[in-house]
N, C-alpha and C positions, 0 to 999 in steps of 0.2 A: 858248319856248312850252311845252316839256315841264314846266317848273316850275309854270306856271300851271295846267295840267291836273292835275298831281299834287296841288297844294294844293286844288283844287276837289274831287277825288275823295276826299281825306282826310276830308271831311265826312260820308261815307256809311258805312254798316255792312255787314257781311257777311250772307250768307243770303238775298239778294234778287237781282233782275235789275236791271241797270243799263243805261240807254240814254244814248248820247252823240251830240250833233249838233255838229259843228265847222263853223260857218258863216263867211261872209266878215266878218260884223260881231260875232257873239256865239258863245260856246261854251255849249251848254246840256246839263245832265245831269239825269236823272230816275231815281229808284230806286223800284221797285214790288215788292210782295210779294203772292202769291196766298194767299187764305184765305177760308173761308166762302162759296165759290161766287162770289167777286168779286175783282177786282184792286184793291189799295189803293196809292195814291201815298203813299210814306212820306217822301220827301225830294226836293227839287228845287233847282237852283241855276243861275246863269248869270253869266258874266264876259265882258267885251269881248275879242274876238280881237285880239291884239297886231298893230299895223301891221307889214307886212313879213313876216308869218309864213306867208303862203300866196302861191302863184303858179301860175296856170293850173290850178287845181283840186288842186294838190299842197301838202302841208304842209312847210314848211321848218323844220328844227330848227337854231337858231343857237346 
């Protein structure tokens, strides 16, 4: 699973805040930047969570 997350994060640039949600079915990533009194969503992505990569709320690195 580490490779999938690393590949997903490679799509994003520096200088911003990054949010990651690792769920049972999907991994979601969003990049936001603050500017001009507002927060702008600059990038987002999602991939399917690999089967067998989690158990009981814990992430398993295989």
